[in-house]
C-alpha positions as CSV (number, residue, x, y, z in Angstrom):
1,M,42.8,102.9,213.9
2,Q,43.1,100.0,211.6
3,R,45.3,100.3,208.7
4,F,44.8,98.5,205.1
5,D,46.4,98.7,201.8
6,L,43.0,98.8,200.3
7,I,39.5,99.4,201.5
8,V,36.5,98.6,199.6
9,I,33.2,99.9,200.1
10,G,30.6,98.0,199.0
11,A,30.4,94.3,198.2
12,G,28.8,94.0,194.7
13,S,31.4,94.5,191.5
14,G,33.8,96.1,194.2
15,L,34.2,92.2,195.9
16,D,36.0,91.1,192.4
17,V,38.5,94.1,192.9
18,A,38.9,92.9,196.9
19,N,39.4,89.1,196.7
20,G,41.9,90.0,193.8
21,L,44.1,92.4,195.2
22,A,43.8,90.1,198.5
23,E,45.4,87.2,196.4
24,Q,48.2,89.3,195.3
25,G,49.0,90.3,198.9
26,F,47.4,93.4,199.5
27,K,45.5,93.5,203.4
28,V,42.2,94.5,202.2
29,A,38.8,95.4,204.1
30,I,35.2,95.2,202.6
31,I,32.7,97.4,203.7
32,E,29.0,96.6,203.4
33,K,25.9,97.4,205.7
34,G,23.4,95.4,203.7
35,P,23.6,92.0,202.3
36,L,26.5,90.8,200.3
37,G,26.5,91.0,196.6
38,G,25.5,94.3,196.0
39,T,22.3,95.8,193.9
40,C,22.1,93.1,191.3
41,L,22.2,90.2,193.2
42,N,19.6,91.3,196.2
43,R,17.6,93.9,194.7
44,G,18.2,94.3,191.1
45,C,19.0,92.4,187.6
46,I,18.8,88.8,189.6
47,P,15.6,88.7,191.2
48,S,13.9,90.8,188.7
49,K,15.0,88.7,185.6
50,M,13.8,85.6,187.8
51,L,10.4,87.1,188.5
52,I,10.2,88.2,184.8
53,H,10.7,84.8,183.5
54,S,7.2,83.9,185.2
55,A,5.7,86.8,183.3
56,D,7.3,85.3,180.1
57,V,5.8,82.0,180.8
58,V,2.3,83.4,181.3
59,E,2.8,85.4,178.2
60,T,3.7,82.0,176.3
61,L,0.5,80.4,177.9
62,K,-1.4,83.6,176.4
63,S,-0.3,83.0,173.1
64,A,-0.1,79.2,172.6
65,H,-3.8,79.4,170.9
66,L,-1.5,81.2,167.9
67,F,-0.1,77.7,167.3
68,G,-2.9,75.4,167.7
69,V,-2.3,74.6,171.9
70,K,-5.3,75.3,173.7
71,V,-4.5,76.4,177.2
72,D,-7.8,75.5,179.3
73,G,-7.0,77.9,182.1
74,F,-4.6,78.8,184.7
75,S,-3.9,80.2,187.9
76,I,-1.0,82.5,189.7
77,D,0.5,81.8,193.0
78,F,1.9,85.0,193.5
79,A,3.4,84.1,196.7
80,S,5.5,81.1,195.5
81,I,6.7,83.2,192.6
82,V,8.1,85.5,195.1
83,K,9.3,83.1,197.6
84,R,11.2,81.0,194.8
85,V,13.4,84.3,194.0
86,S,13.7,85.8,197.2
87,D,14.9,82.0,198.5
88,S,17.5,81.5,195.9
89,V,18.8,85.2,196.2
90,D,19.1,85.0,200.2
91,K,21.1,81.9,199.7
92,D,23.6,83.1,197.6
93,S,24.0,86.3,199.6
94,K,24.6,84.4,202.6
95,A,26.8,82.0,201.0
96,I,29.0,85.0,200.0
97,E,29.2,86.7,203.7
98,E,29.6,83.1,205.3
99,A,32.7,82.6,203.2
100,L,33.9,85.9,204.1
101,K,33.5,85.4,207.8
102,H,35.8,82.3,207.5
103,V,38.8,84.4,206.0
104,Q,40.9,87.2,207.7
105,N,41.7,88.7,203.8
106,P,39.7,90.4,203.1
107,K,38.1,91.5,206.2
108,L,34.8,92.0,206.0
109,F,32.8,95.0,208.2
110,K,29.1,94.9,208.2
111,E,28.6,98.2,209.3
112,E,27.6,101.6,208.0
113,C,30.4,103.9,207.1
114,I,31.3,107.7,206.7
115,F,34.5,109.3,205.4
116,I,35.5,111.7,208.6
117,G,39.0,112.8,206.8
118,H,41.7,112.1,204.5
119,K,41.4,108.4,203.3
120,T,39.8,107.8,206.7
121,L,36.8,106.0,207.2
122,Q,34.3,105.6,210.6
123,V,32.9,102.2,210.6
124,G,30.8,101.6,213.2
125,E,33.2,102.2,216.3
126,E,36.1,101.4,214.1
127,T,38.3,104.0,212.4
128,L,39.8,102.7,209.3
129,Q,42.7,104.1,207.0
130,A,44.2,102.8,203.6
131,D,46.5,104.0,200.9
132,K,43.8,103.3,198.1
133,I,40.3,103.2,198.5
134,L,37.7,101.9,195.8
135,I,34.4,104.0,195.9
136,A,31.9,101.1,194.8
137,S,29.0,102.3,197.1
138,G,26.1,102.0,194.2
139,G,22.8,103.7,194.3
140,R,19.6,103.9,195.5
141,P,16.2,104.7,194.2
142,R,15.5,108.6,193.4
143,I,12.7,109.6,195.1
144,P,11.1,112.7,193.5
145,N,9.6,115.8,195.4
146,I,5.4,115.5,195.1
147,E,3.0,116.6,197.2
148,G,2.1,113.8,199.7
149,L,4.5,111.2,198.3
150,K,6.7,110.8,201.1
151,E,3.8,110.2,203.7
152,S,1.9,107.9,201.7
153,G,4.1,104.5,202.2
154,F,4.9,104.1,198.6
155,I,7.6,101.5,197.4
156,T,10.3,101.3,195.0
157,S,11.7,98.6,192.8
158,E,13.5,97.2,196.1
159,E,10.2,96.4,197.7
160,A,8.5,95.5,194.6
161,L,10.6,92.6,194.1
162,R,9.7,91.2,197.8
163,L,6.0,91.6,197.6
164,K,4.1,89.0,199.5
165,I,0.5,90.2,197.9
166,Q,-0.1,91.0,194.3
167,P,-1.3,94.3,193.6
168,K,-5.0,94.6,192.0
169,V,-4.1,97.6,190.4
170,L,-0.7,99.2,190.4
171,T,0.5,102.9,189.8
172,I,3.9,103.2,188.2
173,L,5.6,106.6,188.3
174,G,8.2,106.6,185.7
175,G,8.3,105.4,182.3
176,G,12.3,104.0,182.2
177,Y,13.4,100.6,182.0
178,I,12.7,99.5,185.5
179,A,9.6,101.1,185.2
180,A,8.8,98.9,182.1
181,E,10.2,95.8,183.5
182,L,7.9,95.8,186.4
183,A,4.9,96.8,184.5
184,H,5.4,93.6,182.5
185,F,5.9,91.4,185.0
186,F,2.9,92.7,187.5
187,G,0.7,93.2,184.5
188,A,1.4,89.8,182.8
189,L,0.4,88.0,186.3
190,G,-3.0,90.0,185.9
191,T,-2.3,93.2,188.0
192,E,-3.9,96.3,186.5
193,I,-1.3,98.6,185.3
194,N,-1.2,102.5,185.2
195,I,2.2,104.4,183.8
196,V,2.6,107.9,184.5
197,Q,5.6,109.5,182.2
198,R,6.4,112.5,181.9
199,H,8.1,112.3,178.5
200,P,6.0,111.9,175.4
201,I,7.1,108.2,175.1
202,L,8.3,105.4,177.4
203,I,11.9,104.2,177.7
204,P,13.1,107.8,175.7
205,N,16.7,106.7,176.3
206,E,16.5,104.0,173.8
207,D,16.4,104.6,169.7
208,E,13.6,106.7,168.6
209,E,12.0,104.3,166.6
210,V,12.2,101.5,169.1
211,A,10.6,103.8,171.9
212,K,7.9,104.7,169.7
213,A,6.9,101.4,168.8
214,F,7.6,99.9,172.5
215,T,5.1,102.9,174.0
216,Q,2.3,101.8,171.1
217,I,2.4,98.2,172.4
218,F,2.5,98.9,176.0
219,S,-0.2,101.3,175.7
220,K,-2.5,98.5,174.1
221,R,-2.2,96.4,177.4
222,Y,-1.9,99.0,180.1
223,N,-3.1,102.6,181.0
224,V,-0.3,104.6,179.9
225,L,-0.3,108.3,180.5
226,T,2.7,109.8,178.6
227,G,3.1,113.8,179.0
228,Y,1.8,113.5,182.2
229,E,3.5,114.4,185.8
230,P,2.2,113.4,189.5
231,V,1.6,116.5,191.6
232,K,-0.1,115.0,194.4
233,V,-0.4,111.6,196.5
234,S,-2.7,110.7,199.2
235,R,-3.9,107.8,200.8
236,Q,-7.3,106.6,202.2
237,G,-7.3,103.4,203.8
238,E,-5.5,100.7,201.4
239,N,-6.1,102.8,198.1
240,Y,-3.4,105.7,196.7
241,Q,-4.9,108.2,195.0
242,V,-2.3,109.9,192.9
243,T,-3.4,113.5,190.7
244,V,-1.6,113.8,187.8
245,K,-1.6,116.7,185.1
246,S,-0.7,117.2,181.5
247,V,3.1,118.8,181.2
248,N,1.8,121.0,178.5
249,G,-0.3,123.3,181.1
250,N,-3.4,122.1,180.0
251,Q,-5.3,121.9,183.6
252,N,-8.0,120.3,182.3
253,K,-6.1,117.4,181.6
254,S,-5.6,116.3,185.0
255,K,-6.8,112.9,186.2
256,T,-6.7,111.1,189.4
257,L,-5.6,107.5,189.6
258,T,-6.6,105.2,192.3
259,S,-4.8,102.1,192.9
260,D,-3.9,99.6,195.9
261,Q,-0.1,99.8,195.5
262,L,1.8,102.6,194.3
263,L,5.4,102.2,192.9
264,V,8.0,105.1,192.5
265,A,10.3,104.3,189.6
266,T,11.9,107.8,188.4
267,G,15.8,106.7,188.4
268,I,18.5,106.1,190.3
269,T,20.6,108.4,192.9
270,P,24.3,107.6,193.8
271,N,25.2,107.0,197.6
272,S,28.2,109.6,197.6
273,D,26.3,111.9,199.9
274,I,25.7,109.2,202.5
275,L,29.6,108.3,202.4
276,D,30.3,112.1,202.7
277,V,32.9,111.9,200.3
278,Q,33.7,115.8,200.2
279,K,35.3,115.0,203.5
280,T,38.3,113.0,201.9
281,G,38.5,115.3,199.2
282,V,36.5,113.3,196.6
283,K,34.4,115.5,193.9
284,T,31.5,114.7,192.9
285,N,29.2,116.2,189.4
286,E,26.0,118.1,190.0
287,K,24.1,114.8,190.2
288,G,26.2,113.6,192.8
289,Y,28.5,110.9,191.0
290,V,31.9,110.7,191.6
291,Q,34.0,112.2,189.3
292,T,37.0,109.9,187.7
293,D,39.7,110.0,185.2
294,E,39.9,107.8,182.3
295,Y,41.5,105.1,184.7
296,L,38.5,105.7,187.0
297,E,41.0,107.1,189.6
298,T,39.0,110.2,191.4
299,N,40.9,113.6,191.9
300,V,42.3,112.1,195.2
301,K,45.6,110.1,194.2
302,G,44.9,106.4,195.2
303,I,41.1,106.7,195.5
304,F,39.1,105.1,192.8
305,A,35.3,104.5,192.2
306,L,33.1,102.1,189.6
307,G,29.4,101.3,188.8
308,D,26.5,103.4,190.2
309,A,29.1,105.7,192.0
310,V,30.3,106.6,189.0
311,G,27.2,106.8,186.5
312,H,29.0,106.1,183.4
313,Y,26.9,102.9,182.7
314,L,24.1,102.0,185.5
315,F,24.4,98.1,184.4
316,K,26.3,95.2,186.3
317,H,28.2,94.0,183.2
318,S,29.9,97.7,183.0
319,A,30.5,97.7,186.5
320,N,32.1,94.3,186.3
321,L,34.0,95.8,183.6
322,E,35.3,98.7,185.5
323,A,36.2,96.2,188.2
324,E,38.6,94.5,185.9
325,Y,40.6,98.0,185.3
326,N,40.4,98.9,188.7
327,F,42.2,95.9,189.6
328,Y,44.9,95.9,187.4
329,N,45.0,99.7,187.6
330,M,45.7,99.7,191.3
331,L,48.1,96.5,191.0
332,D,49.9,98.1,188.5
333,P,50.2,101.7,189.1
334,E,52.9,102.4,186.8
335,N,51.2,100.9,183.7
336,R,47.5,102.0,183.9
337,T,45.1,101.3,181.3
338,P,42.1,103.5,180.4
339,V,38.8,101.7,180.4
340,D,37.4,100.7,177.2
341,Y,33.9,101.1,176.9
342,T,33.5,100.1,173.4
343,A,30.1,98.3,172.2
344,M,28.9,98.7,175.6
345,P,25.2,96.9,175.6
346,H,22.3,96.8,177.6
347,A,19.0,95.3,177.1
348,I,15.4,95.8,178.8
349,F,13.5,92.5,179.9
350,T,9.9,93.3,178.9
351,Y,7.5,91.8,176.6
352,P,8.8,92.6,173.8
353,Q,12.3,92.4,175.0
354,I,14.7,94.9,173.8
355,A,18.5,95.8,173.4
356,G,20.7,98.3,172.1
357,V,24.5,99.1,171.9
358,G,25.8,102.6,170.4
359,K,24.3,105.6,169.0
360,T,20.9,105.9,168.4
361,E,19.3,107.4,165.4
362,Q,18.6,110.7,167.0
363,Q,21.8,110.9,168.5
364,L,23.5,110.8,165.0
365,R,21.0,113.2,163.5
366,A,21.8,115.5,166.0
367,E,25.6,114.9,165.3
368,N,25.0,115.5,161.5
369,A,26.8,112.3,161.3
370,D,26.7,110.8,157.6
371,Y,24.9,107.4,158.5
372,A,23.2,104.6,156.7
373,V,20.4,102.2,158.1
374,G,19.8,98.6,157.7
375,R,16.4,97.3,159.0
376,Y,14.5,94.1,158.8
377,N,11.7,92.6,160.5
378,Y,11.5,89.6,162.5
379,I,8.1,88.5,160.9
380,D,10.1,88.4,157.4
381,T,12.0,85.9,158.3
382,G,11.4,82.0,158.4
383,M,11.9,81.8,162.3
384,G,10.1,85.2,162.8
385,Q,7.0,83.5,161.1
386,A,7.3,80.1,163.2
387,I,7.3,82.4,166.4
388,E,4.6,84.7,165.3
389,D,6.8,87.9,166.2
390,Q,4.7,90.6,164.3
391,T,6.1,93.3,165.9
392,G,9.9,93.0,166.4
393,F,13.0,94.4,164.5
394,V,16.7,94.7,164.1
395,K,17.9,97.9,163.4
396,I,21.7,98.7,162.3
397,L,23.1,102.2,162.4
398,L,26.7,102.4,160.3
399,N,29.1,104.8,159.1
400,R,28.0,105.3,155.4
401,K,31.6,105.8,154.1
402,T,33.5,103.0,156.2
403,G,30.7,100.6,156.7
404,R,31.7,100.8,160.5
405,I,28.6,100.0,162.9
406,L,27.7,103.1,165.2
407,G,25.0,101.3,166.9
408,C,22.2,98.3,166.8
409,H,18.7,98.4,168.1
410,I,16.7,95.3,168.5
411,M,13.0,95.1,170.0
412,G,11.7,91.5,170.0
413,T,12.0,87.8,171.0
414,D,15.4,87.0,172.5
415,A,16.7,90.5,171.7
416,P,19.2,90.5,174.5
417,T,20.4,87.6,172.9
418,L,20.7,88.3,169.2
419,I,22.6,91.8,170.1
420,H,25.9,89.6,171.0
421,E,26.4,88.8,167.3
422,V,26.4,92.6,166.7
423,L,28.6,93.1,169.9
424,V,31.3,90.9,168.2
425,A,31.3,92.7,165.3
426,M,31.9,95.8,166.7
427,K,34.9,94.7,168.6
428,T,36.5,92.7,165.8
429,G,39.0,94.1,163.5
430,D,37.6,97.4,161.9
431,G,34.2,96.7,163.3
432,S,32.5,96.9,160.2
433,V,29.1,95.7,158.9
434,K,30.7,93.1,156.8
435,N,31.9,91.0,160.2
436,I,28.0,90.0,159.9
437,T,27.1,89.7,156.3
438,R,30.4,87.5,155.6
439,V,29.3,85.0,158.4
440,V,27.1,82.1,157.0
441,H,24.1,81.9,159.4
442,I,21.8,79.0,160.1
443,H,18.8,78.9,158.1
444,P,16.1,79.2,159.7
445,A,17.5,80.4,163.0
446,L,16.2,83.8,164.1
447,S,19.9,85.1,163.9
448,E,19.1,85.4,160.3
449,V,17.3,88.6,161.2
450,V,20.7,90.4,162.2
451,D,22.0,89.0,159.0
452,R,19.2,90.7,157.0
453,A,19.3,94.1,158.6
454,A,23.2,94.1,158.1
455,A,22.5,93.7,154.1
456,N,19.8,95.6,154.0
457,I,21.4,99.2,154.2
458,Q,19.4,102.4,152.9
């Protein structure tokens, strides 16, 4: 039996807590069976965005003629694109592991673990205990129950980021942000794309105006089947056969899609079941997410959680925020601070790019909120015309009485960057739209579209 002051399960954002409390004198253990750095570094946001940049370069080449630049032709070296990314990610992950191997605190355990009792973990051949435990175990792709799917040899986003051979035709099950980003990556490089989405639109969690516009754009580029669900998967040699049917029950609306690769991107499920957290008394909700209070402490005193294990937001930046609060709340339990999720943003790195924060219009309408809308198109600004962004727009939602920003949704060039002006405005002072309109904006910078949306209140 080995005892520690703190055991951290998972070496993603949990690393920040482990290293921080080790520096404060805590005796800390880190348990991570996989590569160090967590989902974001190894199989999530970092490799996907590096790969997607190659797709963005291709889109730039395709549109060069709009600016009087003739590109006679180019070719895709798919293996080199993937190797560049994999080598970079693996190097960073190994560097983290090597650094931990050369210190005794925090102590790294490269094993699977499972709870076997109250604050007690079986880690390989070792048994570990601690007064404080942080569950930062992340999640994994959720696999739907479809006839023939498990036996078919499908891939998830984890394998898709390391494919050595580019698919000629790729069928994607799911229409959320992971599906959209990977469709952009493979599709821009020349793969024929089928997207099967049960919902009537793609990325349905986005503001309805963004989601509808994005679905229309993607439907012109790829074979998008919204309102369909897969009912059977089979494989014949190198080809997958996916039978889909209309969710409206019209049996005549069934189709069979053929592709040489099949990607399942239907969401994330937390790893709490693998850990058997019930053995230590920790409660989970019906989806398996660890339940916590506003301080990120579970129902078991001294056991905390963060990130995909909790599921408040499935973003790396939200997990990093939660790691900060975990650190301080564990270090000074008498003066704990509830997590402030105000203005938690997100982005989808597709083509066009998307970013959002706060409430959507459909949420405000459902709440019968008294809200106003400020909207402006990219193309109606100087820089929007310069870059020929014909479909981009900024939409700001605010409280009609106070002017406080309730949400912002952007589709278009550099959306993940532009939204930061709104984030600062939401966190500053009274969080009103005046925090944007009072600022002098460079003309003709692209940020003018945010300013004009803020001033164009209807």
